[in-house]
C-alpha atoms as a printed R data frame, in Angstrom:
    type eleno elety resid chain resno       x       y       z
1   ATOM     1    CA   MET     A     1 -13.535  -2.098  23.667
2   ATOM     2    CA   ARG     A     2 -16.037  -4.362  21.925
3   ATOM     3    CA   THR     A     3 -14.622  -7.731  20.916
4   ATOM     4    CA   GLU     A     4 -14.477  -9.013  17.361
5   ATOM     5    CA   GLU     A     5 -17.356 -11.356  18.136
6   ATOM     6    CA   GLU     A     6 -19.472  -8.461  19.400
7   ATOM     7    CA   MET     A     7 -18.666  -6.261  16.410
8   ATOM     8    CA   ILE     A     8 -19.477  -8.975  13.886
9   ATOM     9    CA   GLN     A     9 -22.668  -9.863  15.722
10  ATOM    10    CA   MET     A    10 -23.712  -6.192  15.579
11  ATOM    11    CA   ILE     A    11 -23.010  -6.010  11.833
12  ATOM    12    CA   GLN     A    12 -25.099  -9.134  11.306
13  ATOM    13    CA   ASP     A    13 -27.979  -8.016  13.543
14  ATOM    14    CA   ILE     A    14 -28.305  -4.665  11.793
15  ATOM    15    CA   ALA     A    15 -28.304  -6.373   8.403
16  ATOM    16    CA   ARG     A    16 -30.958  -8.884   9.435
17  ATOM    17    CA   LYS     A    17 -33.286  -6.234  10.893
18  ATOM    18    CA   ASP     A    18 -33.083  -3.775   7.986
19  ATOM    19    CA   ASP     A    19 -35.073  -4.932   4.952
20  ATOM    20    CA   ARG     A    20 -33.098  -2.606   2.704
21  ATOM    21    CA   ILE     A    21 -29.980  -4.667   3.380
22  ATOM    22    CA   ARG     A    22 -29.956  -7.933   1.439
23  ATOM    23    CA   ALA     A    23 -26.505  -9.241   2.362
24  ATOM    24    CA   ALA     A    24 -23.446  -8.401   4.419
25  ATOM    25    CA   TYR     A    25 -19.840  -9.450   4.145
26  ATOM    26    CA   LEU     A    26 -16.466  -8.675   5.670
27  ATOM    27    CA   GLU     A    27 -13.408  -7.938   3.546
28  ATOM    28    CA   GLY     A    28  -9.901  -6.677   4.263
29  ATOM    29    CA   SER     A    29  -7.533  -7.864   6.969
30  ATOM    30    CA   ARG     A    30 -10.165  -9.375   9.271
31  ATOM    31    CA   ALA     A    31 -11.243 -11.664   6.452
32  ATOM    32    CA   ASN     A    32  -7.672 -12.744   5.751
33  ATOM    33    CA   PRO     A    33  -6.514 -15.607   7.983
34  ATOM    34    CA   LYS     A    34  -2.857 -14.931   7.081
35  ATOM    35    CA   VAL     A    35  -2.858 -11.421   8.553
36  ATOM    36    CA   PRO     A    36  -1.687 -11.238  12.184
37  ATOM    37    CA   LYS     A    37  -4.587 -10.306  14.439
38  ATOM    38    CA   ASP     A    38  -4.448  -7.214  16.598
39  ATOM    39    CA   MET     A    39  -6.738  -4.590  18.109
40  ATOM    40    CA   PHE     A    40  -6.077  -1.987  15.393
41  ATOM    41    CA   GLN     A    41  -7.532  -3.968  12.503
42  ATOM    42    CA   ASP     A    42 -10.444  -2.223  10.809
43  ATOM    43    CA   TYR     A    43 -13.795  -3.859  10.252
44  ATOM    44    CA   ASP     A    44 -14.200  -3.501   6.483
45  ATOM    45    CA   ALA     A    45 -17.910  -4.249   6.218
46  ATOM    46    CA   VAL     A    46 -20.081  -4.111   3.097
47  ATOM    47    CA   TYR     A    47 -23.869  -4.179   2.970
48  ATOM    48    CA   ILE     A    48 -25.434  -5.163  -0.335
49  ATOM    49    CA   VAL     A    49 -28.512  -3.014  -0.911
50  ATOM    50    CA   GLU     A    50 -31.016  -2.371  -3.681
51  ATOM    51    CA   GLU     A    51 -30.369   1.389  -3.532
52  ATOM    52    CA   THR     A    52 -27.978   3.653  -1.617
53  ATOM    53    CA   GLU     A    53 -29.936   6.926  -1.705
54  ATOM    54    CA   SER     A    54 -31.996   6.345   1.434
55  ATOM    55    CA   PHE     A    55 -28.844   5.539   3.423
56  ATOM    56    CA   GLN     A    56 -27.199   8.738   2.209
57  ATOM    57    CA   ARG     A    57 -30.263  10.889   2.886
58  ATOM    58    CA   ASP     A    58 -30.687   9.831   6.529
59  ATOM    59    CA   LYS     A    59 -27.124   9.528   7.800
60  ATOM    60    CA   SER     A    60 -28.294   9.167  11.380
61  ATOM    61    CA   TRP     A    61 -28.903   5.483  10.678
62  ATOM    62    CA   ILE     A    62 -25.225   4.801  11.423
63  ATOM    63    CA   ASP     A    63 -25.710   5.919  15.035
64  ATOM    64    CA   ARG     A    64 -26.721   2.348  15.818
65  ATOM    65    CA   PHE     A    65 -23.095   1.251  15.345
66  ATOM    66    CA   GLY     A    66 -21.915   3.135  18.410
67  ATOM    67    CA   LYS     A    67 -20.510   6.425  19.619
68  ATOM    68    CA   ARG     A    68 -18.061   7.958  17.158
69  ATOM    69    CA   LEU     A    69 -15.032  10.164  17.796
70  ATOM    70    CA   TYR     A    70 -14.764  11.321  14.176
71  ATOM    71    CA   MET     A    71 -15.353  10.027  10.662
72  ATOM    72    CA   GLN     A    72 -15.032  10.507   6.906
73  ATOM    73    CA   TYR     A    73 -17.434  10.307   3.977
74  ATOM    74    CA   PRO     A    74 -14.972   9.208   1.255
75  ATOM    75    CA   GLU     A    75 -17.524   9.076  -1.560
76  ATOM    76    CA   ASP     A    76 -18.923  12.581  -1.029
77  ATOM    77    CA   ARG     A    77 -16.814  13.908  -3.898
78  ATOM    78    CA   GLU     A    78 -17.913  11.198  -6.307
79  ATOM    79    CA   THR     A    79 -20.520  11.732  -9.010
80  ATOM    80    CA   PRO     A    80 -24.201  11.027  -8.255
81  ATOM    81    CA   GLU     A    81 -23.978   7.982 -10.507
82  ATOM    82    CA   GLU     A    82 -21.016   6.610  -8.574
83  ATOM    83    CA   LYS     A    83 -22.618   7.298  -5.201
84  ATOM    84    CA   ALA     A    84 -25.729   5.479  -6.374
85  ATOM    85    CA   GLN     A    85 -23.627   2.316  -6.726
86  ATOM    86    CA   CYS     A    86 -21.510   2.569  -3.585
87  ATOM    87    CA   TYR     A    87 -21.361   4.921  -0.612
88  ATOM    88    CA   GLY     A    88 -19.368   4.707   2.591
89  ATOM    89    CA   TRP     A    89 -18.704   5.874   6.140
90  ATOM    90    CA   LEU     A    90 -15.290   5.545   7.768
91  ATOM    91    CA   MET     A    91 -15.881   5.585  11.520
92  ATOM    92    CA   GLN     A    92 -13.540   5.759  14.498
93  ATOM    93    CA   PHE     A    93 -15.532   4.670  17.529
94  ATOM    94    CA   ALA     A    94 -15.052   5.915  21.059
95  ATOM    95    CA   ASP     A    95 -14.360   2.368  22.272
96  ATOM    96    CA   GLY     A    96 -11.245   2.117  20.058
97  ATOM    97    CA   ASN     A    97 -12.737   0.103  17.199
98  ATOM    98    CA   ARG     A    98 -12.753   1.408  13.640
99  ATOM    99    CA   MET     A    99 -15.159   0.437  10.884
100 ATOM   100    CA   ASP     A   100 -15.028   1.173   7.161
101 ATOM   101    CA   LEU     A   101 -18.639   0.603   6.148
102 ATOM   102    CA   HIS     A   102 -20.041   0.706   2.614
103 ATOM   103    CA   VAL     A   103 -23.478   0.148   1.138
104 ATOM   104    CA   CYS     A   104 -23.234  -1.121  -2.433
105 ATOM   105    CA   THR     A   105 -25.537  -2.439  -5.105
106 ATOM   106    CA   LYS     A   106 -25.325  -6.131  -5.909
107 ATOM   107    CA   GLU     A   107 -23.805  -5.473  -9.332
108 ATOM   108    CA   TYR     A   108 -21.137  -3.166  -7.925
109 ATOM   109    CA   ALA     A   109 -20.257  -5.501  -5.061
110 ATOM   110    CA   ARG     A   110 -19.931  -8.534  -7.307
111 ATOM   111    CA   SER     A   111 -17.585  -6.691  -9.670
112 ATOM   112    CA   HIS     A   112 -15.311  -5.681  -6.767
113 ATOM   113    CA   LEU     A   113 -15.244  -8.920  -4.769
114 ATOM   114    CA   GLU     A   114 -11.783 -10.002  -3.735
115 ATOM   115    CA   LEU     A   115 -11.042 -11.663  -0.413
116 ATOM   116    CA   TYR     A   116 -14.226 -11.845   1.687
117 ATOM   117    CA   ARG     A   117 -16.298 -13.656   4.314
118 ATOM   118    CA   VAL     A   118 -20.093 -13.649   4.079
119 ATOM   119    CA   LEU     A   119 -21.955 -12.672   7.265
120 ATOM   120    CA   VAL     A   120 -25.553 -12.462   6.015
121 ATOM   121    CA   ASP     A   121 -27.125 -13.521   2.710
122 ATOM   122    CA   LYS     A   122 -30.912 -13.190   2.560
123 ATOM   123    CA   ASP     A   123 -31.307 -13.855  -1.168
124 ATOM   124    CA   GLY     A   124 -28.595 -16.378  -1.984
125 ATOM   125    CA   ILE     A   125 -26.455 -13.761  -3.693
126 ATOM   126    CA   PHE     A   126 -23.150 -15.486  -2.947
127 ATOM   127    CA   GLU     A   127 -22.263 -18.824  -4.513
128 ATOM   128    CA   GLU     A   128 -19.415 -19.221  -2.028
129 ATOM   129    CA   LYS     A   129 -19.619 -18.200   1.621
130 ATOM   130    CA   GLU     A   130 -16.012 -17.096   1.675
131 ATOM   131    CA   MET     A   131 -12.982 -16.439  -0.495
132 ATOM   132    CA   LEU     A   132  -9.968 -16.420   1.776
133 ATOM   133    CA   SER     A   133  -7.074 -16.807  -0.663
134 ATOM   134    CA   ASP     A   134  -4.669 -13.857  -0.683
135 ATOM   135    CA   GLU     A   135  -3.198 -14.853  -4.060
136 ATOM   136    CA   ARG     A   136  -4.234 -11.533  -5.589
137 ATOM   137    CA   TYR     A   137  -2.020  -9.670  -3.116
138 ATOM   138    CA   ARG     A   138   1.089 -11.798  -3.435
139 ATOM   139    CA   VAL     A   139   4.327 -10.459  -4.848
140 ATOM   140    CA   GLN     A   140   4.136 -10.897  -8.609
141 ATOM   141    CA   ARG     A   141   7.013 -12.139 -10.744
142 ATOM   142    CA   PRO     A   142   8.273  -9.286 -12.979
143 ATOM   143    CA   ASP     A   143   8.934  -9.616 -16.677
144 ATOM   144    CA   GLN     A   144  11.862  -7.913 -18.381
145 ATOM   145    CA   GLU     A   145   9.894  -4.783 -19.230
146 ATOM   146    CA   GLU     A   146   8.698  -4.210 -15.677
147 ATOM   147    CA   PHE     A   147  12.088  -4.978 -14.166
148 ATOM   148    CA   SER     A   148  13.863  -2.569 -16.514
149 ATOM   149    CA   ALA     A   149  11.293   0.161 -15.898
150 ATOM   150    CA   VAL     A   150  11.694  -0.042 -12.116
151 ATOM   151    CA   CYS     A   151  15.483   0.022 -12.350
152 ATOM   152    CA   ASN     A   152  15.415   2.928 -14.782
153 ATOM   153    CA   GLU     A   153  13.057   4.924 -12.572
154 ATOM   154    CA   PHE     A   154  15.307   4.422  -9.554
155 ATOM   155    CA   TRP     A   155  18.543   5.397 -11.277
156 ATOM   156    CA   TRP     A   156  17.066   8.199 -13.373
157 ATOM   157    CA   CYS     A   157  15.385  10.006 -10.465
158 ATOM   158    CA   LEU     A   158  18.629  10.194  -8.524
159 ATOM   159    CA   ASN     A   159  19.604  13.171 -10.687
160 ATOM   160    CA   ASN     A   160  16.742  15.075  -9.044
161 ATOM   161    CA   VAL     A   161  18.105  14.157  -5.642
162 ATOM   162    CA   ALA     A   162  21.578  15.284  -6.683
163 ATOM   163    CA   LYS     A   163  20.548  18.742  -7.838
164 ATOM   164    CA   GLY     A   164  18.147  19.138  -4.910
165 ATOM   165    CA   MET     A   165  20.902  18.379  -2.419
166 ATOM   166    CA   TRP     A   166  23.324  20.768  -4.121
167 ATOM   167    CA   ARG     A   167  20.662  23.491  -4.028
168 ATOM   168    CA   ARG     A   168  19.852  22.584  -0.382
169 ATOM   169    CA   GLU     A   169  16.194  22.109  -1.323
170 ATOM   170    CA   ILE     A   170  15.572  19.649   1.490
171 ATOM   171    CA   PRO     A   171  11.754  19.252   1.224
172 ATOM   172    CA   TYR     A   172  12.120  18.520  -2.499
173 ATOM   173    CA   VAL     A   173  14.865  15.976  -1.859
174 ATOM   174    CA   MET     A   174  12.894  14.204   0.856
175 ATOM   175    CA   GLU     A   175   9.816  13.995  -1.362
176 ATOM   176    CA   MET     A   176  11.863  12.583  -4.237
177 ATOM   177    CA   LEU     A   177  13.367   9.965  -1.967
178 ATOM   178    CA   ASP     A   178  10.222   8.852  -0.172
179 ATOM   179    CA   MET     A   179   7.602   9.263  -2.906
180 ATOM   180    CA   ILE     A   180   9.525   8.266  -6.056
181 ATOM   181    CA   ILE     A   181  12.763   6.422  -5.325
182 ATOM   182    CA   ARG     A   182  11.841   4.462  -2.203
183 ATOM   183    CA   PRO     A   183   8.890   2.675  -3.883
184 ATOM   184    CA   MET     A   184  11.330   1.370  -6.494
185 ATOM   185    CA   LEU     A   185  13.686   0.088  -3.797
186 ATOM   186    CA   ARG     A   186  10.775  -1.513  -1.986
187 ATOM   187    CA   THR     A   187   9.649  -3.165  -5.220
188 ATOM   188    CA   VAL     A   188  12.977  -4.897  -5.873
189 ATOM   189    CA   LEU     A   189  13.119  -6.012  -2.233
190 ATOM   190    CA   GLU     A   190   9.648  -7.486  -2.634
191 ATOM   191    CA   TRP     A   191  10.828  -9.273  -5.781
192 ATOM   192    CA   LYS     A   192  13.701 -10.699  -3.733
193 ATOM   193    CA   ILE     A   193  11.099 -11.973  -1.269
194 ATOM   194    CA   GLY     A   194   9.150 -13.404  -4.199
195 ATOM   195    CA   VAL     A   195  12.214 -15.206  -5.525
196 ATOM   196    CA   GLU     A   196  12.967 -16.710  -2.119
197 ATOM   197    CA   THR     A   197   9.371 -17.808  -1.432
198 ATOM   198    CA   GLY     A   198   8.348 -18.914  -4.910
199 ATOM   199    CA   PHE     A   199   6.104 -15.849  -5.213
200 ATOM   200    CA   SER     A   200   3.737 -17.344  -2.670
201 ATOM   201    CA   VAL     A   201   3.449 -14.526  -0.108
202 ATOM   202    CA   SER     A   202   2.394 -10.917   0.234
203 ATOM   203    CA   ALA     A   203   4.760  -8.273   1.581
204 ATOM   204    CA   GLY     A   204   1.754  -6.233   2.713
205 ATOM   205    CA   LYS     A   205   0.747  -2.662   2.027
206 ATOM   206    CA   SER     A   206   3.839  -0.406   1.923
207 ATOM   207    CA   GLY     A   207   5.963  -3.518   2.541
208 ATOM   208    CA   LYS     A   208   4.802  -3.747   6.145
209 ATOM   209    CA   TYR     A   209   5.453  -7.501   6.330
210 ATOM   210    CA   MET     A   210   8.924  -7.393   4.756
211 ATOM   211    CA   ASP     A   211  10.571  -8.042   8.107
212 ATOM   212    CA   GLN     A   212   9.002 -11.503   8.101
213 ATOM   213    CA   TYR     A   213  10.770 -12.505   4.894
214 ATOM   214    CA   LEU     A   214  13.975 -10.494   4.523
215 ATOM   215    CA   ASP     A   215  17.080 -11.470   6.448
216 ATOM   216    CA   LYS     A   216  17.738  -9.252   9.454
217 ATOM   217    CA   ASP     A   217  20.715  -7.448   7.918
218 ATOM   218    CA   THR     A   218  18.865  -6.528   4.718
219 ATOM   219    CA   TYR     A   219  15.849  -5.308   6.638
220 ATOM   220    CA   ARG     A   220  18.065  -3.268   8.972
221 ATOM   221    CA   ARG     A   221  19.786  -1.671   5.995
222 ATOM   222    CA   TYR     A   222  16.424  -0.817   4.449
223 ATOM   223    CA   LEU     A   223  15.273   0.919   7.631
224 ATOM   224    CA   GLU     A   224  18.520   2.878   7.745
225 ATOM   225    CA   THR     A   225  17.626   4.502   4.423
226 ATOM   226    CA   TYR     A   226  15.004   6.534   6.307
227 ATOM   227    CA   THR     A   227  16.889   9.627   7.368
228 ATOM   228    CA   ARG     A   228  16.603  12.923   9.169
229 ATOM   229    CA   ALA     A   229  16.275  16.004   6.982
230 ATOM   230    CA   GLU     A   230  19.956  16.870   7.319
231 ATOM   231    CA   ILE     A   231  22.360  16.874   4.361
232 ATOM   232    CA   SER     A   232  24.886  14.501   5.942
233 ATOM   233    CA   ASP     A   233  22.168  12.038   6.984
234 ATOM   234    CA   ILE     A   234  20.437  12.257   3.621
235 ATOM   235    CA   GLN     A   235  23.679  11.570   1.795
236 ATOM   236    CA   ALA     A   236  24.411   8.527   3.932
237 ATOM   237    CA   GLY     A   237  20.864   7.280   3.392
238 ATOM   238    CA   VAL     A   238  21.028   7.774  -0.377
239 ATOM   239    CA   GLU     A   239  24.335   5.935  -0.582
240 ATOM   240    CA   GLU     A   240  22.805   3.001   1.314
241 ATOM   241    CA   MET     A   241  19.749   3.066  -0.954
242 ATOM   242    CA   CYS     A   242  22.007   2.832  -4.000
243 ATOM   243    CA   ARG     A   243  24.039  -0.043  -2.571
244 ATOM   244    CA   LEU     A   244  20.981  -1.958  -1.447
245 ATOM   245    CA   PHE     A   245  19.111  -1.418  -4.697
246 ATOM   246    CA   HIS     A   246  22.114  -2.466  -6.796
247 ATOM   247    CA   GLU     A   247  22.795  -5.620  -4.799
248 ATOM   248    CA   THR     A   248  19.141  -6.615  -4.808
249 ATOM   249    CA   ALA     A   249  18.645  -5.892  -8.513
250 ATOM   250    CA   LEU     A   250  21.704  -8.029  -9.297
251 ATOM   251    CA   CYS     A   251  20.301 -10.859  -7.187
252 ATOM   252    CA   VAL     A   252  16.803 -10.688  -8.687
253 ATOM   253    CA   SER     A   253  18.028 -10.386 -12.272
254 ATOM   254    CA   GLY     A   254  20.327 -13.373 -11.808
255 ATOM   255    CA   LYS     A   255  17.656 -15.574 -10.242
256 ATOM   256    CA   LEU     A   256  14.982 -14.642 -12.796
257 ATOM   257    CA   LYS     A   257  17.304 -14.540 -15.816
258 ATOM   258    CA   LEU     A   258  16.576 -10.861 -16.473
259 ATOM   259    CA   THR     A   259  18.928  -8.242 -17.903
260 ATOM   260    CA   TYR     A   260  20.108  -5.520 -15.530
261 ATOM   261    CA   ASN     A   261  21.580  -2.374 -17.085
262 ATOM   262    CA   LEU     A   262  24.875  -2.166 -15.211
263 ATOM   263    CA   GLN     A   263  26.113   0.818 -17.209
264 ATOM   264    CA   GLU     A   264  23.019   2.831 -16.336
265 ATOM   265    CA   ALA     A   265  23.512   2.087 -12.647
266 ATOM   266    CA   LYS     A   266  27.222   2.955 -12.776
267 ATOM   267    CA   ASN     A   267  26.656   6.226 -14.628
268 ATOM   268    CA   SER     A   268  23.852   7.284 -12.304
269 ATOM   269    CA   ARG     A   269  25.882   6.665  -9.162
270 ATOM   270    CA   GLU     A   270  28.889   8.492 -10.559
271 ATOM   271    CA   TYR     A   271  26.760  11.460 -11.606
272 ATOM   272    CA   LEU     A   272  25.327  11.644  -8.086
273 ATOM   273    CA   GLU     A   273  28.822  11.538  -6.568
274 ATOM   274    CA   ASP     A   274  30.116  14.187  -8.985
275 ATOM   275    CA   ILE     A   275  27.279  16.603  -8.239
276 ATOM   276    CA   LEU     A   276  27.585  16.149  -4.492
277 ATOM   277    CA   SER     A   277  31.305  16.911  -4.708
278 ATOM   278    CA   LEU     A   278  30.708  20.286  -6.402
279 ATOM   279    CA   PRO     A   279  31.283  23.384  -4.274
280 ATOM   280    CA   LEU     A   280  28.109  25.290  -3.478
281 ATOM   281    CA   ASP     A   281  29.333  28.281  -5.473
282 ATOM   282    CA   ALA     A   282  30.058  26.239  -8.612
283 ATOM   283    CA   GLU     A   283  28.903  27.810 -11.878
284 ATOM   284    CA   THR     A   284  29.371  24.827 -14.160
285 ATOM   285    CA   ILE     A   285  28.863  21.067 -13.881
286 ATOM   286    CA   LEU     A   286  32.101  19.120 -13.937
287 ATOM   287    CA   LEU     A   287  31.721  15.365 -14.472
288 ATOM   288    CA   ARG     A   288  34.452  12.748 -14.514
289 ATOM   289    CA   LYS     A   289  35.604  11.740 -17.974
290 ATOM   290    CA   LYS     A   290  34.020   8.616 -19.452
């Protein structure tokens, strides 16, 4: 497996030898000093070019990067105008390395610069050789509107879980939990991290760094909300999701002086319990009296 030094040297050498390439920079995790280093990190490389058409027309030019196992052309479905500004190759190499390579016009690259490290700059395009702050990716403090919307989405969508479980529509229930409800739970947990760190850290994509900032018990409880596709397991997982969300929302709202709709949460949980207690041959919905 080629080392990071070898990979970066190759990216630089190719840029220097190809007159069509005017600059090269690295973005993503390998440009972020706060991200733990490991062998699976992609090389997110960008070449600044005057035009992308010649690179698209002769795709064999990427052979110089090494033997590939398989790859994607993510921009192939874009419009010709979009592909003229930026075009890419996602490559899994036979030696274990992966590279996400794009050729972009100067104007496009400048408008999409975030965290980066310059590798080659033939024309003095970059004013700064690097921008290594991850501030853009840090957990952001919510306002009342955002907080209320996340809480409402969590509690409202539980009614879909309730009816799906009663109907035994397991794929539907699992999709509701993992695609709709879980992101809301993850969001309030990230806000808890923000509160406890002064909103100075990133929880990572999909909350992958949450274990670094949540206490062990909270993180364990979050992991336990991932369940097998069995009714009893799903029910236990949903109950834990509700408890964890409620406790965390109470904590966040108290620390940030935000209003949490306790009645909404109570009514949603009771509705869920009432539906799950119905016999499978029920013909009418019976809810507890309010």
